[in-house]
N, C-alpha and C positions, 0 to 999 in steps of 0.2 A: 504494500500500500504506500503510495507516495506521501511525502511530508506535506501537511497543509498548514496554512497560516492565515490569520484574520488580521486585516489592516483597516483601521478607521481613518477617514479623512478628517482634516481640521483646517480652519481658516475662515477669514472674513467672507461675508455674503458676496456673491457675484465675482469671485476670484477664479472661477472655473473648476471647482472641485468635481462637480457632476460630469462636466465635459471631459475632464481628464480621465475619470473612471470609465466613461463610455469609450474613449480612445484606447484604453488599455484592454478592455474586456469585450468590446463590441455590444455591450448591453446598456440599456437606458436605466439608471438606478432610480430615477424619480418614478414613484408608483401612482401618484394621484393626478387626476386630470387637471386640477387647479395648479399643481406644481408645473406641469408641462405647459399650461396656458400662460402662466406668469413668468416662467423661467426662473422660479424660486423654489429651492428645496425647503419643504416645511417639516417633513418627518424623515425618519431613517429610510435610506435606500440601500439596495443590496445587489451585488454583481460579483462575478467570479471569472477566473481565467487560470490557465496553466502556463508557467514559465518554460522556456526552452530546457531548463535543467530538469523539468519534471515536477518541480514544486508547484503545489496548487495554492492559489491565493483567493481569498474571499474578502471583498471590500464592503465595509459599512460606510455609506456616504451620509454624512451628518449635515444638518442645516447650519448655515453660517450667520443667519440673521439674529440680532440680539433678542428678538421676541421668543426665539425657539432655543434658548440656551439649555433648558431642561431636556429637550429632545436631543440636543447635541451631547450632553453628558450621558444620557442613556445609551447612546451609540458608542461613545468613547470609553465609558466606564469599564466594560468587560474586555475591551480590546487590548492585546498585548503589544501591538505595534501601531505607530501613528505615522500618517503621511500628511505633513504640514504644507499647506498650499498658499503661496503668495503670488499675486499677479504683478508682472513686471510693469504694467502700465498704471498700476494704482499704488504699489508699495505697501508698506506696513500701515494698517488701519486699526480702528477701535476694537473690532471683534478679533483681530489678529492677536491682540494682547490677551483678550478673554480666553481664547482657545489655547494660547501658549500657557497661560496660568492653569487652565484645566489639565493639560497634559502634565505639567510640572506637579500639580497637586496629586494627580493619580500615580505619579512615580513611573510613568512610561519612559523607559530608557532606550528602547529600540525604535528607530524610525528614521525618516529622511525628510528633507525639505525639497519641495518642487516649486520652482519659479515658473509660472505659466504665462501664456500670452506673450512669449518672447518675440513673436512676429509683429505684435502691435507696438512694442517699445524696445527695440533692440539696443538702443543707446542707454536704456535705464537698467539693463540687466546687472552690470557691475555694481552700480549704486545700490540696487535692491539687495544684492548678495551681502554687501557691507552692512546694510541696514539690518538684514535678517541676522547676521552673525552677532551684531551688537545687541539686538533684542533677545537673542537666545542665550547670551552669555550668563553663566551661573545657573542654567536650567538643566533639566534632564536631557534635552536635545542639543546641548551645546556642541557636542562633537558629531552631530548627525551630518551625513553627506548632503550636499546641495546640488541639485540637478536642474538644468534649464531646459524647458520644453515648449513646444507649441502644439497643443492638441489638434489644432486646425490643420496645420501643414505637416505634422508628423515629425518635425525637427526635434531632436533630442530624445524621442521615444525609445530607441535602442539603448541609449545610455541609461535611461530611467529603468528599463527592464533589467539591465545589468546591475544597477544599484539595488533594485528590489531583491535580486538574487543574492547579493552580498549581505544585505541586511537580514534576510531570512536565514541565511546560512549560519549567522552568528547568534541568532535568537535562541533563547533557552528552550530546551526540549520539554514539552509538556508531559505531565505525568498521566499516562494512559491508565494506570492502575490506581490512580488516586480517587478521592471522593468527587462525586458529581455535584456541581452547583451551577445550574443553568439559569441565569437571570433572564426572565421572559421580557422580550421587547414587543412582541405582537401576540394576539390571541384572536382567532377567527374560526369560522365554521366552513367546512367544505362539504357540499352535498354528497351524500353517500359515504363519507368518511367520518364526519363528526368534527370534534374540536381539535384544532391544531394550534400549537404555540411554537414560536421561533425564538432563537437566542444564539449566543456565542458560547460554544463549549470550550472551556479553557483547561479543564482537567477532568480525568475520569473517562469512562467509556459507557455509552448508552447502547443497549441492545434491545431489539424487539422482544417483547414479553417481560421486560423488567417491571418490577414494582418499585415505584419511587414515591418520595414524600413531596407533597405540593403545599407550600407555605406561602401565604399571601395576605393581601389586605382584608379579604372576606372569606378566605378558605384555609382549611387546615385538615388535610386528609391524605391517605395514600391512594395512588392511582396506578393503573396499568398502562404500559407503553404498547399501543396497538400497532404503530408503524413509525418508520423513520425515513426522512429524506435529507439529503445533503447535495448541494449543487444541482437541485431540481431533479434528482434521481433517487428512486427508492433504494434502500439498503437495510440490511439486518443489523448493522453495527456502525456506530460513529465514534471515532476517537478524536481527541483534541489535536491541534486547534482546528475548529471547524464551525461553520454556520450550520445549524441543524433545525429542521422542522420536525416536531414530535406530535404524532397523532395520539391523543389520549382517550382512554375509555371512560364513558359515562360521566363526563364533566361538561356542563354547559359552558360555552364560551363566555357568556355574560358573567360567569362567576370569576373570570380570570382578568387580570390587569397587568399592564406594564409595571415591573417592579416585583412581581411575584417570582418565586424560584422553585425549580425542580431540583430535588436533593436526593442523594443516596440516603435511604431510610435509616434513621437512628444514628447518623454519622456527624450531625451538626448540632451545635449549641444555638438555640434560638433565643436571642437576648435583646433587651431594650436599654441596657446600661453598660457603657464601656468607658475605659480610661484611655486617653489619646495623647499624642504628641504632635505639636504643630510642625509641619515641614516647610511651609511657606505661607505668605499672606500676612494678614493683620494679627497683632498680638491678641491672644485669647482673652486677656484681662482688660480689653479695651472698653468693656461695659455693655457689649451686646450679648444678650442671653438667649433670645429666641431666633433660631436660624432654620434653614432648610439643609438637610444632610442628603447628599447624593452618594449612593454606593451601588455598584452594579448598574442596573437599570432603575433602581428604586429611588424615589425622592420622598423623604419623610421629614415632617417637622420635628425639630429637636431643641432641647434646652441645654445650654452650656453652663456648667459650673467651673469657672476657671480656678486653677490652683496657683498658676503664675502665668507669665506671658506665653509659655510654650507647652503647658500641660493642663489638662482639664478632664472633667467627667462629662460625658455626653449621654443624655437620656433621650431616647428615641420615642416618637409618638406611638410606634408599634414595633413589636419584636421582629428582628431580621436574623438571617443566618450569617453571622459575622465571625471572623476568625482573627487571631493575632497576625499582624503584618498587613491586614487589609488597608486600603487607602480610601479616604472619604474626602469629598469636596463639600465645603460649607458655603452657602450663599446667605446673605442677609435678606430679610423680607423686603420686597419691593425693589431689590437690586438685581441687575442683570450681570453683575460681575462676581468673580470668585472672591469670597471673603478670606478663606484660608484652606490649606490642604492639611489633612490629618493622617497620622499613622496610628493604627489600633495597637495598643500595647497590652491591654488586659480586658478579657471578655467576662471575667468573673471577679470584679473588683470588690474590695472589702468595704464594710460599712464604715462611715466616717461620722462619728458622733461627738468626739471630744474637741474642745477648743484647740486650735492649732493642727488638727488632722490634715487640713488641706495643704498647708505648707510642708508638713512631713511627707505627705503623699507625693508632692511635687519633687522632693529630693529623691525619693525612692524611684519614681518614674524616670528621672533624669539619668539614673544609672542603669536602667533596664535596656538590654540589647534589643535590636529591631526584631530579631526572630523569637523573642520571648526568653524567659529565664526559668529553667527547670528547677534550679536550687531555690529561688524565691517562691515559686509555686508550692514546692514541697514544704519549705520552711513555714509558710503561712498556715498551711493546713495540717502539718504533721505528716499526713499521708494522703495521696490522691491516686486514683486508679489511672493506669497508663491510658486506657481507652478514653478517659475524661480529658486528659491533656491532649490527646490526638484530636478529639472533637473541638478543643479550643484552637487548634491549628498549630500546635507546637510539634516540632520534630523531636521525638523522644529517642535518644540513642539506645543501643543495646546495653544490657546490664553492665558489661565490662567497660563501657565508655561513658558512663554517667558521671556527672560532676562529683567532686569530692564532697563528702558528707551526705551523699544521696545513694541509696541502694534500692534494688527492686526486690520485693517480697511478694510472691504469689500474685503477680499482676498489679501490685501497688508500688508506686514510686514514693519512697519513704525518706523523710529527713532523719539521718542517723541519730541525732540527739533526741528526737521524739521517740524513736524506737527504744533507745536506752531508757528514757523516762517511763515508757509503758512497761518495759520489762521489770524495772525496779518497782513500779506500782503494783504489778501482778504478784511479784514475790512478796511484797509487804502485805498485800491483801490476804493472800492465802495463808501466810504465816500467822497473821493476826487472827483470822477467822478460826483456824484450827487450834490455836492456843486457847481461844475463848470457848470453843466447842470441840473438846478432844474426842467425843464420840462420833463426830462427823466423818463421813467417808471422804470428804473433800469439799470444795466450794463449787457450786453449780457453774457451768460454763456461762450461762446467761447472766449470773450475778457478777462474774468477772467482767464481762463485756459492759454491763450496765454501770459498774463502778468506774470503769475507765471513761465511759461516756459522760459521767457526772463530774469528772475531774475538771476544775476551772479552766476555761479556754482563754489563756492570755494571748494566744497567737493572733486572734482577731483584733485585740486592742492595739497591736503593734503594726496593723496594716498600713499605717501612713508614715512609718519611719523610713529612714534610708535603708537601702538593701542590706548593708552591713549590719545595721542595728536589728533589722527585722530577722535576718538569718541567725544572729547570735542570741536574740531574746525571744523569738517567736514561740519556742516550745519549752518554756520553763515548766509548764504543766499542761501538755497538749491534750486535746480531747480526741479519743478514738473516733474515726469517721463513722457516721450514722450507718446502721445496718450491719456492722461487722459481726455482731453476735449471731446473725442468721444467714443472710444471703452471701455475706462476704467473710466466711470463716477463715480463709487462707491467711489473712493478716493476723487474726486473733490466734490461730494455731501456731504461727511463727513466734508471736510474743510468748505464748505459753511454753513453747519448746526452749526459747532462748532464756527464759526465766528458770530453766532446770526443772520444769514441772511437766506433768502429763495429764491428758484428758482421757478418763476412762469412765464409760457409762454415764457421760454427761457431767462428770465431776472432775474438777481440777485439783491435783494433789501432787506432793512430792513423790517420786518413784519409790515404791516399796512401802508407802504409807499405809498403816493399819490404824483403824479407829481405836482409840483408847477408851477406857470406861470411867476414868476420873473417879468421882465420888461413889460410883456404882461398883467399883472393883471389889470392895469388901463384901457386898451382898452376893455378887456372882461367885466369889470364892467360897462363901458359906453354902450356897446351893451345890457347888461342885463337891464340897466335903460331905454333905448329906447324901448325895447321889452315889458317891464312891462307896459309902457304907451300905446303902440300900438302893440299887439302881432303879427299882420299880416303885419307889415311894416318892412319886412326883409331888412337889410342894403345892399346897393349896393357895388360892388367890390371896387369902389373908396373910399367908407367910410372905408372899412376894411383896405385898404392900408394906409390911413391917420392915422388910429389907430394903425398901426404897427402889424397887425394880418395877418400872413401868414398861409399856410397849417399846419405847425408844431404846431403853437400856437393854432389854431382852433382844431386840433386833440387832444391835451392835454386837452383843455377846454371841449371838448365833452366827453372824458373819465372821466372827473371829474363831469359830469352831469351839467355843467354850460350852455351849448348850445346844440342844435340839428341841425345837418347838413342834409338837404334834397338834392335831386338831383339838378343838374345845379347850384351848389354853393349857394343855399339858406340857410341862417342861421336864425333859429328861437329859441324860448325858448323851453326847454323840456316840458313845460306846454301847449304850443301852440296847439298840436293836440287835447288835451282834451277840450280846450277852443273852438276850431273850431267845435267839435262834438256837444257841447251844442247848438250852433247856427244852425248847419245843421239839427239837429233833429227837430227843430221848423218849417222847411220848408215843403211845400207840397211835398209829395213823389210820384214819383221820381222827382229829380231836375236836372237842367242842370249846366254845368260848369259856364255859365254866371250868373245864379241865385246864385250859391255859391259865386262867386267873389263879386257880389253886396252885398250879405248878410254879408260877412266878411269884406267888405270895403277895398279890396286889389287889386292887379294887377294880370293880367294873368300870369306874370312871377312867382308869388308866389303861386297862387292858384293851378296851374296844378301839381307841385311837391308835394304840400301839400295833394291834393286829392289822388295822387298815393301812398303817404305814408300811408294815411288812408286805402286805398284798401289793401295795403300790410299787414297791421295789422289786417285786417278782420273786421274793424269797418264800412266801406262802401263797396258797391258792384257795379261794373260797369255793366250796363244793355246793352248799345249799345255805339255807338261812341259819343253820346252827353248826355246820361242820367245815373244817379247813384241813389242809395237809401241807406239810413242808415240801417244797419243790426240790426234788433231788437232782 
């Protein structure tokens, strides 16, 4: 399968973007009659071609007019490569700056600049190049190649095609095995097929028959992929980068909107609160709080809480599938310009409730790397599942390559100091409980988990400190992650093991631990003395009460093989059944219950439960209502 790439155009209105796309592809990108009539691109247009090298290109042609900046951002947002267009006869203009700022805010580093209409102003080409170079200085396209063309005469088109080949050759290879996040830019109905959505697939692979998650403004459900098209041809599979049309099962097109997203099911965190860093534009603490946030093809009202000029918390009007390292463009209400570009640093930020938390959080974010911070994430929580960090968008290395003070335990990424604290807490808890209850077989696993869950969580209170402080102080007394006692036993089992304990029959205890009798020891010893003298003289209930032996004490003594409990509350020695068998085997067979009672020198109260016990062990066999025999 040939490599495919998606390229979005950018530039001021009426600088020849659509004409250039037409010249390169032979396709008219303007889709609406009004666009063709007015010669003005209003919405996104699409076209494609194949380079001589075999690489396939899909163009997203965006409107250049200031009224349609939101539409432009929807086309540019998911695109990995930009084609910036400046007309030689018009030079740099207002929306040239807006589109440059949008590209810069989105962090698009791959692209090229095309100076069009060279035939109309050949004497202005050099001046336009100099102007473009000056305007792009310090932006992500500063080093982009500049090509001069005339879409009308064909001048420079071979050079442009060669430049496109070079740019795509150095572009980052998309992750075909990654998570799918397809931002929807169109939704419509085709007779006989049903609902179709289109978008730019930048990661992951879509296959006919897939079940995907559909998250949007008015919808939240799983849907089936009925069919796929790319480059106007049906296909069973689409890999990135590509323009794709997805035919969905049983979803009305009216329920879908630009800015909705098709996602790999269960693979994304859908959130409405994120912590961000400014990458360009106005200082975040300039006093503007209500803004419009553009991410992918979505445009969502947002509220900004600035921590300082470069860091802030952004609360979105509705949840979106956002990950660490995503780029966001902010616009002020009523403005057609880019207010600021943002880089997403944290999609699960801590609560900030104390005085000074904002300033402390700014310092911590200033130290956070672009790709996220595994150590900081683990330190703040004590432990976090690898799958959760993956949903956040972090690249979690294998166990042997994790940062210092971080290790992996049963699918959990754990801060080593937190693990040490949990181990010590488990040791102390079990030791304390068994000292207080010597007859206990151990401490219930659930009780250990609940005790660690109740441990004061100081880590959350340090969420706004510097990374160094947060890492060092976050887990003085960390809280075990919720659910560890049931669904997530792997982490709890590791804590138990590292504490030198074991979990047996739902009880946590030191290896080899046997329950002691404590104050009941004297009573049990007295029972043992009496039964040694007369094995068949089981103590009466009053005797047991006088000796301070209740059901709990007797159960512990039985588990320790000190006594044997028969039915009806009869207590005998564990040796009593064997002693009885030696006597019963000497009787004429079969024998009656009365004969057994007389031979054993005991009462009916004792002999009946004792004989039933022997029956149950298969040592004697009941023949009728009154007779038994010893099984030979």
